[in-house]
Predicted model as a PDB file, atoms N, CA, C, CB and O in Angstrom, pLDDT in the B-factor column:
MODEL        1                                                                  
ATOM      1  N   UNK A   1       0.660  -1.035   0.022  1.00 51.00           N  
ATOM      2  CA  UNK A   1       0.185  -0.302  -0.035  1.00 51.00           C  
ATOM      3  C   UNK A   1       0.855   0.827   0.160  1.00 51.00           C  
ATOM      4  CB  UNK A   1      -0.567  -0.527   0.426  1.00 51.00           C  
ATOM      5  O   UNK A   1       1.829   0.837   0.912  1.00 51.00           O  
ATOM      6  N   UNK A   2       0.392   2.044  -0.550  1.00 61.00           N  
ATOM      7  CA  UNK A   2       1.298   3.455  -0.996  1.00 61.00           C  
ATOM      8  C   UNK A   2       1.206   4.200   0.174  1.00 61.00           C  
ATOM      9  CB  UNK A   2       0.707   4.446  -2.351  1.00 61.00           C  
ATOM     10  O   UNK A   2       0.152   4.098   0.802  1.00 61.00           O  
ATOM     11  N   UNK A   3       2.089   4.937   0.609  1.00 81.00           N  
ATOM     12  CA  UNK A   3       2.474   5.414   2.018  1.00 81.00           C  
ATOM     13  C   UNK A   3       2.491   7.199   1.666  1.00 81.00           C  
ATOM     14  CB  UNK A   3       4.247   4.627   2.613  1.00 81.00           C  
ATOM     15  O   UNK A   3       2.882   7.997   2.519  1.00 81.00           O  
ATOM     16  N   UNK A   4       2.103   7.551   0.563  1.00 77.00           N  
ATOM     17  CA  UNK A   4       2.036   9.134   0.090  1.00 77.00           C  
ATOM     18  C   UNK A   4       1.214   9.192  -0.872  1.00 77.00           C  
ATOM     19  CB  UNK A   4       3.312   9.814  -0.415  1.00 77.00           C  
ATOM     20  O   UNK A   4       1.180   8.368  -1.786  1.00 77.00           O  
ATOM     21  N   UNK A   5       0.293  10.405  -0.732  1.00 77.00           N  
ATOM     22  CA  UNK A   5      -0.975  10.703  -1.874  1.00 77.00           C  
ATOM     23  C   UNK A   5      -1.033  12.099  -2.064  1.00 77.00           C  
ATOM     24  CB  UNK A   5      -2.560  10.219  -1.398  1.00 77.00           C  
ATOM     25  O   UNK A   5      -1.064  12.894  -1.124  1.00 77.00           O  
ATOM     26  N   UNK A   6      -1.050  12.435  -3.313  1.00 74.00           N  
ATOM     27  CA  UNK A   6      -0.293  13.766  -4.197  1.00 74.00           C  
ATOM     28  C   UNK A   6      -1.767  13.858  -3.953  1.00 74.00           C  
ATOM     29  CB  UNK A   6       0.698  13.819  -6.016  1.00 74.00           C  
ATOM     30  O   UNK A   6      -2.418  12.841  -3.713  1.00 74.00           O  
ATOM     31  N   UNK A   7      -2.381  15.192  -4.012  1.00 75.00           N  
ATOM     32  CA  UNK A   7      -3.063  15.629  -4.547  1.00 75.00           C  
ATOM     33  C   UNK A   7      -3.352  17.124  -5.415  1.00 75.00           C  
ATOM     34  CB  UNK A   7      -3.540  15.324  -3.860  1.00 75.00           C  
ATOM     35  O   UNK A   7      -3.196  18.260  -4.968  1.00 75.00           O  
ATOM     36  N   UNK A   8      -3.713  16.819  -6.476  1.00 68.00           N  
ATOM     37  CA  UNK A   8      -3.430  18.198  -7.442  1.00 68.00           C  
ATOM     38  C   UNK A   8      -2.447  16.985  -8.305  1.00 68.00           C  
ATOM     39  CB  UNK A   8      -2.426  20.047  -6.534  1.00 68.00           C  
ATOM     40  O   UNK A   8      -1.412  17.646  -8.389  1.00 68.00           O  
ATOM     41  N   UNK A   9      -2.246  16.167  -8.725  1.00 64.00           N  
ATOM     42  CA  UNK A   9      -0.908  16.004  -9.911  1.00 64.00           C  
ATOM     43  C   UNK A   9      -1.209  15.634 -11.304  1.00 64.00           C  
ATOM     44  CB  UNK A   9       0.139  14.816  -9.515  1.00 64.00           C  
ATOM     45  O   UNK A   9      -0.588  14.842 -12.013  1.00 64.00           O  
ATOM     46  N   UNK A  10      -2.357  16.391 -11.618  1.00 63.00           N  
ATOM     47  CA  UNK A  10      -2.710  16.647 -13.075  1.00 63.00           C  
ATOM     48  C   UNK A  10      -2.384  17.956 -13.357  1.00 63.00           C  
ATOM     49  CB  UNK A  10      -4.156  16.420 -13.432  1.00 63.00           C  
ATOM     50  O   UNK A  10      -2.256  18.206 -14.556  1.00 63.00           O  
ATOM     51  N   UNK A  11      -2.178  19.052 -12.411  1.00 60.00           N  
ATOM     52  CA  UNK A  11      -1.574  20.305 -12.662  1.00 60.00           C  
ATOM     53  C   UNK A  11       0.039  20.219 -13.397  1.00 60.00           C  
ATOM     54  CB  UNK A  11      -1.554  21.041 -11.198  1.00 60.00           C  
ATOM     55  O   UNK A  11       0.455  19.162 -13.871  1.00 60.00           O  
ATOM     56  N   UNK A  12       0.668  21.209 -13.401  1.00 62.00           N  
ATOM     57  CA  UNK A  12       2.143  21.408 -13.595  1.00 62.00           C  
ATOM     58  C   UNK A  12       3.454  20.755 -12.900  1.00 62.00           C  
ATOM     59  CB  UNK A  12       2.265  22.618 -13.367  1.00 62.00           C  
ATOM     60  O   UNK A  12       4.411  20.207 -13.447  1.00 62.00           O  
ATOM     61  N   UNK A  13       3.159  21.019 -11.305  1.00 58.00           N  
ATOM     62  CA  UNK A  13       4.483  20.236 -10.271  1.00 58.00           C  
ATOM     63  C   UNK A  13       4.439  19.459  -9.808  1.00 58.00           C  
ATOM     64  CB  UNK A  13       5.003  20.596  -9.313  1.00 58.00           C  
ATOM     65  O   UNK A  13       5.471  18.888  -9.457  1.00 58.00           O  
ATOM     66  N   UNK A  14       3.123  18.938  -9.513  1.00 58.00           N  
ATOM     67  CA  UNK A  14       3.223  17.363  -8.897  1.00 58.00           C  
ATOM     68  C   UNK A  14       3.826  16.154  -9.476  1.00 58.00           C  
ATOM     69  CB  UNK A  14       1.990  16.871  -8.718  1.00 58.00           C  
ATOM     70  O   UNK A  14       4.481  15.318  -8.853  1.00 58.00           O  
ATOM     71  N   UNK A  15       3.416  16.140 -11.286  1.00 60.00           N  
ATOM     72  CA  UNK A  15       3.926  15.540 -11.486  1.00 60.00           C  
ATOM     73  C   UNK A  15       5.284  15.300 -11.589  1.00 60.00           C  
ATOM     74  CB  UNK A  15       3.473  15.456 -11.946  1.00 60.00           C  
ATOM     75  O   UNK A  15       5.749  14.169 -11.453  1.00 60.00           O  
ATOM     76  N   UNK A  16       6.130  16.536 -11.881  1.00 61.00           N  
ATOM     77  CA  UNK A  16       7.575  16.596 -11.629  1.00 61.00           C  
ATOM     78  C   UNK A  16       7.103  15.981 -10.733  1.00 61.00           C  
ATOM     79  CB  UNK A  16       8.528  17.786 -11.468  1.00 61.00           C  
ATOM     80  O   UNK A  16       6.543  14.972 -11.162  1.00 61.00           O  
ATOM     81  N   UNK A  17       7.005  16.164  -8.882  1.00 62.00           N  
ATOM     82  CA  UNK A  17       7.295  16.137  -8.174  1.00 62.00           C  
ATOM     83  C   UNK A  17       7.457  14.304  -7.863  1.00 62.00           C  
ATOM     84  CB  UNK A  17       6.620  17.098  -7.634  1.00 62.00           C  
ATOM     85  O   UNK A  17       8.437  13.757  -7.356  1.00 62.00           O  
ATOM     86  N   UNK A  18       5.683  13.373  -8.530  1.00 64.00           N  
ATOM     87  CA  UNK A  18       6.157  11.761  -8.476  1.00 64.00           C  
ATOM     88  C   UNK A  18       7.103  11.190  -9.804  1.00 64.00           C  
ATOM     89  CB  UNK A  18       4.648  10.756  -8.458  1.00 64.00           C  
ATOM     90  O   UNK A  18       7.757  10.148  -9.799  1.00 64.00           O  
ATOM     91  N   UNK A  19       7.003  12.033 -10.779  1.00 59.00           N  
ATOM     92  CA  UNK A  19       8.253  11.414 -11.641  1.00 59.00           C  
ATOM     93  C   UNK A  19       9.613  12.139 -11.497  1.00 59.00           C  
ATOM     94  CB  UNK A  19       7.916  11.458 -13.225  1.00 59.00           C  
ATOM     95  O   UNK A  19      10.747  11.711 -11.712  1.00 59.00           O  
ATOM     96  N   UNK A  20       9.216  13.275 -11.102  1.00 53.00           N  
ATOM     97  CA  UNK A  20      10.483  14.230 -11.292  1.00 53.00           C  
ATOM     98  C   UNK A  20      10.927  14.407 -12.670  1.00 53.00           C  
ATOM     99  CB  UNK A  20      11.709  13.708 -10.539  1.00 53.00           C  
ATOM    100  O   UNK A  20      12.072  14.811 -12.874  1.00 53.00           O  
ATOM    101  N   UNK A  21       9.912  14.070 -13.912  1.00 49.00           N  
ATOM    102  CA  UNK A  21      10.550  14.630 -15.368  1.00 49.00           C  
ATOM    103  C   UNK A  21       8.829  14.992 -16.439  1.00 49.00           C  
ATOM    104  CB  UNK A  21      11.884  12.894 -16.311  1.00 49.00           C  
ATOM    105  O   UNK A  21       8.870  15.476 -17.570  1.00 49.00           O  
ATOM    106  N   UNK A  22       7.656  14.653 -15.794  1.00 53.00           N  
ATOM    107  CA  UNK A  22       6.816  14.929 -16.900  1.00 53.00           C  
ATOM    108  C   UNK A  22       5.477  15.615 -16.732  1.00 53.00           C  
ATOM    109  CB  UNK A  22       6.594  13.770 -17.500  1.00 53.00           C  
ATOM    110  O   UNK A  22       5.110  15.401 -15.577  1.00 53.00           O  
ATOM    111  N   UNK A  23       4.881  16.106 -17.170  1.00 52.00           N  
ATOM    112  CA  UNK A  23       3.329  16.454 -17.170  1.00 52.00           C  
ATOM    113  C   UNK A  23       2.438  15.495 -17.433  1.00 52.00           C  
ATOM    114  CB  UNK A  23       2.983  17.407 -18.075  1.00 52.00           C  
ATOM    115  O   UNK A  23       2.439  14.552 -18.225  1.00 52.00           O  
ATOM    116  N   UNK A  24       1.592  15.934 -16.550  1.00 56.00           N  
ATOM    117  CA  UNK A  24       0.520  14.702 -16.418  1.00 56.00           C  
ATOM    118  C   UNK A  24      -0.334  15.041 -17.538  1.00 56.00           C  
ATOM    119  CB  UNK A  24      -0.405  14.583 -14.913  1.00 56.00           C  
ATOM    120  O   UNK A  24      -1.457  14.554 -17.402  1.00 56.00           O  
ATOM    121  N   UNK A  25      -0.249  15.406 -18.115  1.00 62.00           N  
ATOM    122  CA  UNK A  25      -1.212  16.407 -19.491  1.00 62.00           C  
ATOM    123  C   UNK A  25      -1.603  15.624 -20.674  1.00 62.00           C  
ATOM    124  CB  UNK A  25      -0.229  17.750 -20.301  1.00 62.00           C  
ATOM    125  O   UNK A  25      -2.614  15.491 -21.363  1.00 62.00           O  
ATOM    126  N   UNK A  26      -0.300  15.118 -20.636  1.00 70.00           N  
ATOM    127  CA  UNK A  26       0.237  14.378 -22.245  1.00 70.00           C  
ATOM    128  C   UNK A  26      -0.543  12.204 -21.497  1.00 70.00           C  
ATOM    129  CB  UNK A  26       3.325  14.636 -22.545  1.00 70.00           C  
ATOM    130  O   UNK A  26      -0.606  11.466 -20.513  1.00 70.00           O  
ATOM    131  N   UNK A  27      -0.875  12.319 -22.883  1.00 79.00           N  
ATOM    132  CA  UNK A  27      -0.626  10.443 -22.521  1.00 79.00           C  
ATOM    133  C   UNK A  27       0.493   9.411 -22.159  1.00 79.00           C  
ATOM    134  CB  UNK A  27      -0.910   9.752 -23.585  1.00 79.00           C  
ATOM    135  O   UNK A  27       0.436   8.306 -21.621  1.00 79.00           O  
ATOM    136  N   UNK A  28       1.454  10.106 -22.607  1.00 78.00           N  
ATOM    137  CA  UNK A  28       2.836   9.447 -22.612  1.00 78.00           C  
ATOM    138  C   UNK A  28       3.442   9.665 -21.304  1.00 78.00           C  
ATOM    139  CB  UNK A  28       3.795  10.012 -23.730  1.00 78.00           C  
ATOM    140  O   UNK A  28       4.034   8.753 -20.726  1.00 78.00           O  
ATOM    141  N   UNK A  29       3.271  11.314 -20.610  1.00 73.00           N  
ATOM    142  CA  UNK A  29       3.207  11.356 -19.222  1.00 73.00           C  
ATOM    143  C   UNK A  29       2.333  10.457 -18.050  1.00 73.00           C  
ATOM    144  CB  UNK A  29       2.887  12.528 -19.122  1.00 73.00           C  
ATOM    145  O   UNK A  29       2.747  10.227 -16.913  1.00 73.00           O  
ATOM    146  N   UNK A  30       1.597  10.205 -18.366  1.00 78.00           N  
ATOM    147  CA  UNK A  30       0.331   9.406 -18.337  1.00 78.00           C  
ATOM    148  C   UNK A  30       0.905   7.828 -18.229  1.00 78.00           C  
ATOM    149  CB  UNK A  30      -0.674   9.716 -19.811  1.00 78.00           C  
ATOM    150  O   UNK A  30       0.448   7.129 -17.324  1.00 78.00           O  
ATOM    151  N   UNK A  31       1.732   7.365 -18.989  1.00 84.00           N  
ATOM    152  CA  UNK A  31       1.947   6.325 -19.219  1.00 84.00           C  
ATOM    153  C   UNK A  31       3.183   5.900 -18.802  1.00 84.00           C  
ATOM    154  CB  UNK A  31       1.711   6.183 -20.271  1.00 84.00           C  
ATOM    155  O   UNK A  31       3.477   4.731 -18.553  1.00 84.00           O  
ATOM    156  N   UNK A  32       4.325   7.408 -18.683  1.00 79.00           N  
ATOM    157  CA  UNK A  32       5.562   6.716 -17.135  1.00 79.00           C  
ATOM    158  C   UNK A  32       5.155   7.115 -16.421  1.00 79.00           C  
ATOM    159  CB  UNK A  32       7.133   6.990 -16.766  1.00 79.00           C  
ATOM    160  O   UNK A  32       5.795   6.619 -15.494  1.00 79.00           O  
ATOM    161  N   UNK A  33       4.144   8.033 -15.796  1.00 78.00           N  
ATOM    162  CA  UNK A  33       4.044   7.835 -14.443  1.00 78.00           C  
ATOM    163  C   UNK A  33       3.520   5.846 -13.667  1.00 78.00           C  
ATOM    164  CB  UNK A  33       2.793   9.166 -14.148  1.00 78.00           C  
ATOM    165  O   UNK A  33       3.940   5.212 -12.699  1.00 78.00           O  
ATOM    166  N   UNK A  34       2.895   5.666 -14.306  1.00 85.00           N  
ATOM    167  CA  UNK A  34       2.300   4.270 -14.214  1.00 85.00           C  
ATOM    168  C   UNK A  34       3.330   3.177 -14.534  1.00 85.00           C  
ATOM    169  CB  UNK A  34       1.085   4.125 -15.205  1.00 85.00           C  
ATOM    170  O   UNK A  34       3.394   2.169 -13.831  1.00 85.00           O  
ATOM    171  N   UNK A  35       4.113   3.362 -15.561  1.00 89.00           N  
ATOM    172  CA  UNK A  35       4.948   2.591 -15.688  1.00 89.00           C  
ATOM    173  C   UNK A  35       6.502   2.724 -14.763  1.00 89.00           C  
ATOM    174  CB  UNK A  35       4.987   2.646 -17.024  1.00 89.00           C  
ATOM    175  O   UNK A  35       7.552   2.172 -15.091  1.00 89.00           O  
ATOM    176  N   UNK A  36       6.358   3.334 -13.923  1.00 83.00           N  
ATOM    177  CA  UNK A  36       6.917   3.463 -12.933  1.00 83.00           C  
ATOM    178  C   UNK A  36       6.158   3.530 -11.690  1.00 83.00           C  
ATOM    179  CB  UNK A  36       7.589   4.343 -13.123  1.00 83.00           C  
ATOM    180  O   UNK A  36       6.102   4.506 -10.941  1.00 83.00           O  
ATOM    181  N   UNK A  37       5.730   2.695 -11.577  1.00 85.00           N  
ATOM    182  CA  UNK A  37       4.239   2.184 -10.825  1.00 85.00           C  
ATOM    183  C   UNK A  37       3.698   3.121  -9.672  1.00 85.00           C  
ATOM    184  CB  UNK A  37       4.438   0.621 -10.046  1.00 85.00           C  
ATOM    185  O   UNK A  37       3.600   2.634  -8.546  1.00 85.00           O  
ATOM    186  N   UNK A  38       3.345   4.431  -9.887  1.00 81.00           N  
ATOM    187  CA  UNK A  38       2.845   5.594  -9.309  1.00 81.00           C  
ATOM    188  C   UNK A  38       1.423   5.253  -9.811  1.00 81.00           C  
ATOM    189  CB  UNK A  38       3.556   7.065  -9.773  1.00 81.00           C  
ATOM    190  O   UNK A  38       1.387   5.499 -11.016  1.00 81.00           O  
ATOM    191  N   UNK A  39       0.072   4.718  -9.303  1.00 84.00           N  
ATOM    192  CA  UNK A  39      -1.007   4.617  -9.493  1.00 84.00           C  
ATOM    193  C   UNK A  39      -1.962   5.887  -9.243  1.00 84.00           C  
ATOM    194  CB  UNK A  39      -1.229   3.611  -8.881  1.00 84.00           C  
ATOM    195  O   UNK A  39      -1.947   6.439  -8.143  1.00 84.00           O  
ATOM    196  N   UNK A  40      -2.859   6.376 -10.364  1.00 81.00           N  
ATOM    197  CA  UNK A  40      -3.284   6.926 -10.866  1.00 81.00           C  
ATOM    198  C   UNK A  40      -4.881   6.890 -10.587  1.00 81.00           C  
ATOM    199  CB  UNK A  40      -2.741   6.721 -11.823  1.00 81.00           C  
ATOM    200  O   UNK A  40      -5.565   5.998 -11.090  1.00 81.00           O  
ATOM    201  N   UNK A  41      -5.523   8.029  -9.653  1.00 82.00           N  
ATOM    202  CA  UNK A  41      -6.908   7.909  -9.386  1.00 82.00           C  
ATOM    203  C   UNK A  41      -7.406   8.954  -9.705  1.00 82.00           C  
ATOM    204  CB  UNK A  41      -7.285   7.611  -8.184  1.00 82.00           C  
ATOM    205  O   UNK A  41      -6.932   9.881  -9.047  1.00 82.00           O  
ATOM    206  N   UNK A  42      -8.323   9.325 -10.578  1.00 80.00           N  
ATOM    207  CA  UNK A  42      -9.049  10.582 -10.795  1.00 80.00           C  
ATOM    208  C   UNK A  42      -9.589  10.692  -9.569  1.00 80.00           C  
ATOM    209  CB  UNK A  42     -10.081  10.650 -11.930  1.00 80.00           C  
ATOM    210  O   UNK A  42      -9.624  10.030  -8.532  1.00 80.00           O  
ATOM    211  N   UNK A  43     -10.159  12.111 -10.136  1.00 81.00           N  
ATOM    212  CA  UNK A  43     -10.993  12.751  -8.643  1.00 81.00           C  
ATOM    213  C   UNK A  43     -10.851  13.681  -8.748  1.00 81.00           C  
ATOM    214  CB  UNK A  43     -10.696  12.539  -7.232  1.00 81.00           C  
ATOM    215  O   UNK A  43      -9.673  14.031  -8.669  1.00 81.00           O  
ATOM    216  N   UNK A  44     -11.914  14.787  -9.004  1.00 83.00           N  
ATOM    217  CA  UNK A  44     -12.305  16.219  -8.775  1.00 83.00           C  
ATOM    218  C   UNK A  44     -12.641  16.238  -7.200  1.00 83.00           C  
ATOM    219  CB  UNK A  44     -13.657  16.707  -9.772  1.00 83.00           C  
ATOM    220  O   UNK A  44     -13.494  15.590  -6.594  1.00 83.00           O  
ATOM    221  N   UNK A  45     -11.890  16.999  -6.815  1.00 80.00           N  
ATOM    222  CA  UNK A  45     -11.942  17.442  -5.567  1.00 80.00           C  
ATOM    223  C   UNK A  45     -12.203  18.717  -5.018  1.00 80.00           C  
ATOM    224  CB  UNK A  45     -11.045  17.178  -5.183  1.00 80.00           C  
ATOM    225  O   UNK A  45     -11.603  19.570  -4.363  1.00 80.00           O  
ATOM    226  N   UNK A  46     -13.665  18.483  -5.681  1.00 85.00           N  
ATOM    227  CA  UNK A  46     -14.798  19.606  -5.241  1.00 85.00           C  
ATOM    228  C   UNK A  46     -16.102  18.601  -5.173  1.00 85.00           C  
ATOM    229  CB  UNK A  46     -15.039  21.077  -6.545  1.00 85.00           C  
ATOM    230  O   UNK A  46     -17.171  18.880  -4.631  1.00 85.00           O  
ATOM    231  N   UNK A  47     -15.749  17.282  -5.892  1.00 90.00           N  
ATOM    232  CA  UNK A  47     -17.314  16.238  -5.484  1.00 90.00           C  
ATOM    233  C   UNK A  47     -16.466  15.619  -4.224  1.00 90.00           C  
ATOM    234  CB  UNK A  47     -18.042  14.630  -7.013  1.00 90.00           C  
ATOM    235  O   UNK A  47     -15.372  15.055  -4.246  1.00 90.00           O  
ATOM    236  N   UNK A  48     -17.277  15.893  -3.186  1.00 94.00           N  
ATOM    237  CA  UNK A  48     -17.245  15.177  -1.903  1.00 94.00           C  
ATOM    238  C   UNK A  48     -17.758  13.672  -1.976  1.00 94.00           C  
ATOM    239  CB  UNK A  48     -18.106  15.967  -0.891  1.00 94.00           C  
ATOM    240  O   UNK A  48     -17.540  12.980  -0.981  1.00 94.00           O  
ATOM    241  N   UNK A  49     -18.372  13.140  -2.981  1.00 95.00           N  
ATOM    242  CA  UNK A  49     -18.176  11.608  -2.567  1.00 95.00           C  
ATOM    243  C   UNK A  49     -17.297  11.297  -3.238  1.00 95.00           C  
ATOM    244  CB  UNK A  49     -19.214  10.617  -2.719  1.00 95.00           C  
ATOM    245  O   UNK A  49     -17.031  10.243  -2.660  1.00 95.00           O  
ATOM    246  N   UNK A  50     -16.250  11.382  -4.408  1.00 89.00           N  
ATOM    247  CA  UNK A  50     -14.634  11.752  -4.603  1.00 89.00           C  
ATOM    248  C   UNK A  50     -13.775  11.354  -4.017  1.00 89.00           C  
ATOM    249  CB  UNK A  50     -14.261  12.827  -4.472  1.00 89.00           C  
ATOM    250  O   UNK A  50     -13.082  10.341  -4.100  1.00 89.00           O  
ATOM    251  N   UNK A  51     -13.818  12.516  -3.129  1.00 88.00           N  
ATOM    252  CA  UNK A  51     -12.510  12.912  -2.268  1.00 88.00           C  
ATOM    253  C   UNK A  51     -13.379  11.615  -0.815  1.00 88.00           C  
ATOM    254  CB  UNK A  51     -12.284  15.382  -1.775  1.00 88.00           C  
ATOM    255  O   UNK A  51     -12.393  10.944  -0.511  1.00 88.00           O  
ATOM    256  N   UNK A  52     -13.834  11.405  -0.482  1.00 93.00           N  
ATOM    257  CA  UNK A  52     -14.092  10.201   0.502  1.00 93.00           C  
ATOM    258  C   UNK A  52     -14.502   9.288  -0.285  1.00 93.00           C  
ATOM    259  CB  UNK A  52     -15.092  10.365   1.638  1.00 93.00           C  
ATOM    260  O   UNK A  52     -15.673   8.935  -0.148  1.00 93.00           O  
ATOM    261  N   UNK A  53     -13.474   8.489  -1.579  1.00 92.00           N  
ATOM    262  CA  UNK A  53     -13.349   7.326  -2.314  1.00 92.00           C  
ATOM    263  C   UNK A  53     -12.069   7.497  -2.118  1.00 92.00           C  
ATOM    264  CB  UNK A  53     -13.911   7.136  -3.717  1.00 92.00           C  
ATOM    265  O   UNK A  53     -11.400   6.658  -2.722  1.00 92.00           O  
ATOM    266  N   UNK A  54     -11.343   8.403  -1.390  1.00 88.00           N  
ATOM    267  CA  UNK A  54      -9.685   8.439  -2.135  1.00 88.00           C  
ATOM    268  C   UNK A  54      -8.926   7.398  -0.557  1.00 88.00           C  
ATOM    269  CB  UNK A  54      -8.733  10.877  -2.391  1.00 88.00           C  
ATOM    270  O   UNK A  54      -9.040   7.691   0.634  1.00 88.00           O  
ATOM    271  N   UNK A  55      -8.425   6.569  -0.982  1.00 88.00           N  
ATOM    272  CA  UNK A  55      -7.660   5.594  -0.457  1.00 88.00           C  
ATOM    273  C   UNK A  55      -7.150   6.614   1.597  1.00 88.00           C  
ATOM    274  CB  UNK A  55      -6.021   5.248  -2.014  1.00 88.00           C  
ATOM    275  O   UNK A  55      -6.703   7.757   1.511  1.00 88.00           O  
ATOM    276  N   UNK A  56      -7.277   6.149   2.684  1.00 89.00           N  
ATOM    277  CA  UNK A  56      -6.763   6.554   3.755  1.00 89.00           C  
ATOM    278  C   UNK A  56      -5.360   6.871   4.028  1.00 89.00           C  
ATOM    279  CB  UNK A  56      -7.097   5.820   4.451  1.00 89.00           C  
ATOM    280  O   UNK A  56      -4.797   6.305   4.965  1.00 89.00           O  
ATOM    281  N   UNK A  57      -4.849   7.574   3.426  1.00 85.00           N  
ATOM    282  CA  UNK A  57      -3.234   7.977   3.794  1.00 85.00           C  
ATOM    283  C   UNK A  57      -2.916   8.901   4.540  1.00 85.00           C  
ATOM    284  CB  UNK A  57      -2.466   8.340   2.805  1.00 85.00           C  
ATOM    285  O   UNK A  57      -3.327  10.056   4.655  1.00 85.00           O  
ATOM    286  N   UNK A  58      -1.956   8.172   5.176  1.00 88.00           N  
ATOM    287  CA  UNK A  58      -1.372   8.989   6.345  1.00 88.00           C  
ATOM    288  C   UNK A  58      -0.567  10.591   5.685  1.00 88.00           C  
ATOM    289  CB  UNK A  58      -0.069   7.813   7.203  1.00 88.00           C  
ATOM    290  O   UNK A  58      -0.839  11.666   6.219  1.00 88.00           O  
ATOM    291  N   UNK A  59       0.221  10.518   4.721  1.00 86.00           N  
ATOM    292  CA  UNK A  59       0.989  11.562   4.483  1.00 86.00           C  
ATOM    293  C   UNK A  59       0.106  11.492   3.112  1.00 86.00           C  
ATOM    294  CB  UNK A  59       2.748  11.457   4.584  1.00 86.00           C  
ATOM    295  O   UNK A  59      -0.263  10.594   2.356  1.00 86.00           O  
ATOM    296  N   UNK A  60      -0.069  13.219   3.204  1.00 84.00           N  
ATOM    297  CA  UNK A  60      -0.873  13.967   2.122  1.00 84.00           C  
ATOM    298  C   UNK A  60      -0.240  15.245   1.234  1.00 84.00           C  
ATOM    299  CB  UNK A  60      -2.090  14.516   2.862  1.00 84.00           C  
ATOM    300  O   UNK A  60      -0.273  16.303   1.862  1.00 84.00           O  
ATOM    301  N   UNK A  61       0.175  15.311   0.253  1.00 79.00           N  
ATOM    302  CA  UNK A  61       0.687  16.760   0.119  1.00 79.00           C  
ATOM    303  C   UNK A  61      -0.217  16.997  -1.117  1.00 79.00           C  
ATOM    304  CB  UNK A  61       2.492  17.015  -0.123  1.00 79.00           C  
ATOM    305  O   UNK A  61      -0.128  16.576  -2.270  1.00 79.00           O  
ATOM    306  N   UNK A  62      -1.235  17.914  -0.428  1.00 78.00           N  
ATOM    307  CA  UNK A  62      -1.640  18.761  -1.545  1.00 78.00           C  
ATOM    308  C   UNK A  62      -1.270  20.101  -2.308  1.00 78.00           C  
ATOM    309  CB  UNK A  62      -2.567  18.939  -1.268  1.00 78.00           C  
ATOM    310  O   UNK A  62      -0.942  21.200  -1.862  1.00 78.00           O  
ATOM    311  N   UNK A  63      -1.409  19.704  -3.434  1.00 72.00           N  
ATOM    312  CA  UNK A  63      -0.995  20.850  -4.421  1.00 72.00           C  
ATOM    313  C   UNK A  63      -1.928  21.237  -5.335  1.00 72.00           C  
ATOM    314  CB  UNK A  63       0.131  20.535  -5.205  1.00 72.00           C  
ATOM    315  O   UNK A  63      -1.663  21.474  -6.513  1.00 72.00           O  
ATOM    316  N   UNK A  64      -2.940  21.306  -4.872  1.00 68.00           N  
ATOM    317  CA  UNK A  64      -4.243  22.269  -6.414  1.00 68.00           C  
ATOM    318  C   UNK A  64      -4.300  23.752  -6.101  1.00 68.00           C  
ATOM    319  CB  UNK A  64      -6.461  21.726  -6.366  1.00 68.00           C  
ATOM    320  O   UNK A  64      -3.638  24.425  -5.311  1.00 68.00           O  
ATOM    321  N   UNK A  65      -5.337  24.092  -6.992  1.00 63.00           N  
ATOM    322  CA  UNK A  65      -5.041  25.856  -7.049  1.00 63.00           C  
ATOM    323  C   UNK A  65      -4.488  26.152  -7.521  1.00 63.00           C  
ATOM    324  CB  UNK A  65      -4.697  26.636  -6.309  1.00 63.00           C  
ATOM    325  O   UNK A  65      -4.291  27.367  -7.555  1.00 63.00           O  
TER     326      UNK A  65                                                      
ENDMDL                                                                          
END                                                                             
């Protein structure tokens, strides 16, 4: 199980933090993240039910906004 979750990894900086080199907005970058063992969970952080469905992880980096 993961010990860290990045909220907002669809933006500009979080994928760089996750992978240290790619932007999530392209399918190539998405493939690189998944190939590197990073699980992608699509979630609208304004949708309470989606947020409630996120895994319960102790370490959260909130990079939205």
